[in-house]
N, C-alpha and C positions, 0 to 999 in steps of 0.2 A: 693182562698177567705183569704186573710191576714186580721184578724180585727185589726184595727187603734188603736189609740188611743178617745175612743169615749168621746167628750163633751156634756155635758147636754145641753136640749132643753134650748133653751132664758126664764127664767123667766116669758116676761109677756105670753107666752106659757100656760107656768103653771098654774099663775093666771088665767086666760082665762081659763082651762080647770076647775079651782076648784070652779070658779063662774058657769061655763054651771050645775056642780054637784050638785053645792049648790040649784040651783034653781029647777032643779028635781027634789032630797030628800030633800030638805027642811034640819030642825036640824038634824037629821036621819044621814045626811053625815056630819056635821061639828062634832057630836058625838065622832066621832072617832078621833077627833083630839083635844078633850076638854082640854085647858092647855096649851095646843102650841100654840106660838103666829103664827100670819100670816105670816108674814116674813120667818120662820123657816117652817112654812106649806109651803109655793112654794118655797124654797129652795130644801125640801125634794124629793118633783114630779118632780122638775126641772130632777135632779141629776137622780131619780130613773128613768126617760123618756130618759135618755139620750140615744143618736141611732135611736129613734124610728122617722120614717117620720111624719110629717103635715100629712097623710092620714091614717096612722096606728092610727094616735091619733084621728082622723075626724071615723073611724071605731067602736072604744073603746064607744065615745060618743053616736055612731047611737047605737053599741046594749044596752048602757045603758037605750035604748026609752023605751024598751018591757021589762025592768029588774025591779020586784017590788021592790027589795032592795038594798040600795047604797053599791058599792060594794067596798071593802079593795081597800088598791093601789097596793100591786100582783095581785087583782084580777080583778082592771083596765086593767094592761097592759098584763096580757091574754087576755083581750075583744080585743086589741088592737092589739093584733098576735092571732090569731085565732086557725093558724099552730100549735100553739103551742100545742095546745091539741092533742095527737098519732091519735084521730081516724079521727079529721080531715086534719089531715096531711097524714094519709095514704088514705083517695079517694083523696085529691090533687094528691098524688102521683101516684094512681091506674090512673086517667085522665092523667096527664103527662103523662105517658107508652103507655097509645093510642096513644096521641100523638106521640109520638117520633115514634111508629110503622105505621104509616101513612108517616112517614117522615119529622114532624114536631119535634122543640127542645121541647116544652111544658112548660107551665107554671110556675114556680118554686118557691115560695114563700122566700125560702131561699135554698141554696145548701146542709144543711143537709136531706133537704127533698126526693132531690134525690138520696144523696149516699145512705140514707136507705136504700132507694128501691133496687137501684144496690146492696147491700147487702142481703137481700132477694131472688133478680133474677126476672126476667123479667118473666119467663113464673108462676114461684105462684103469681105474684102480679097479674099478667092479669086475671089467673085462679081461686085464693083460695078467698076466704070470708073474711073479717076483722073478722067475729069471728075467724075462722081458723088460721088466722097469729095473733091474736092480742098478744098474748106474745113475738113471735120474731119480731115482729114493734116492740112493744116500748122500746126492748128489744136494738136493734139495733138502732131506732132513738134517744132515751136516751144517747148512746156514741155518737152519730152521734152530739150531741145539744154542749155536752161538750166537746166537741173539741174546739180547740183554731183558726185553719184556715181552711179553706177549698176548693180542688181543684173545680174552676168552673163547669158550666154544660157544656158536649161538647155536641156539634154538634152532628145530631142523623148521625147513619153509612149508606150510599147512600144505598136505596131496591135492593135487587140483583132479575132476572128478574126470572122466573122459571124455571128450566132444558127445555133445549129444544126450550126454547122461547127468544127471545129478545126486548129490551122493544121498541117502539116506539109510536108517537104521536096519537089522534086520524085522526088527518088529514093524515098523513101515510099509515096507516092502512086502511082507506078508499081509496088511492088511490091503493094499492095493490090489494083489493077484485077487484074493477073495472079494472084493469089491466090482471086479471085473468079473467075477464068476458068477457073481449073483445080476448082474446087468446082462451078461446072456441069458440065463432063465430068467429073467423077466420079460425079455423083448429079441427073443429070437429073431433068427436074421431070416430075412423074407427072401426064399430062393428066388422068387418068381417079378422083386423090385423093380428090376432091370425094364421089364417087360410095362409094367403099371407105370411108371415113368415115360414111354415113347407113348400110350396112349392115353395119357393127360396133356398132350402135343402132339396130338398126330399131322399137325399139318408141316411139322418140320421131317418129317419122315417120305419116305417112297412109301408110293400103297401100297406095293406089293409088301411092304417091311408091316406095314399097319395090320395086314391083313394075316399075313406069320405070326404074330405077335397076338391078336386075336383069336386064331385056334390055338396057341400056347394056354391061351392062359382058360380055353374051353368056349370061348364066347361063340356065340351063332354069327356066322359072314355069309351078308348077303351073295347072292349069285349073282 
């Protein structure tokens, strides 16, 4: 993923965001921009929100609905992209790694989240807590966010069957079980097969063994 030249969001979007925040927080929001004319304020928000999608801006506005204090512009940007918070990103990464273990690519809001998880390692991501990995994750994630380009998140590797097993659909497994059951009915196991094997080659066994085998089969034994 290569960063292209990022364009500001339309100023009409920025003006609408400012209007919504003004309605939510009243003069407390506008006081942050005291002495700055409306056109300059709109332009600043449009430039600072460059690259943000409409959905992301909607996430930020929704978050403000439960926030008692008016956000600054940097705070609003982080509300739009909650995955910029290391702990939020970590928990998204754990969920993504669990999905990949099940064969799905996972949900990754940004490639940096995935590549930071790769840096930590699949085993630790799935078996260690946030508190245990906090320092390592924050360092790895910070490095990834600072990059200018990222490889795309790859598709998960196909899961291999366990040793000695083969992959089969439920239908295939059911068919195999039925076939084995039918074979067992058609050719029941002979409980005296061992005895017949001995009598087929009696020279390979002691005479007492042959005698006892004949008795087991109900054959007449000469004195």
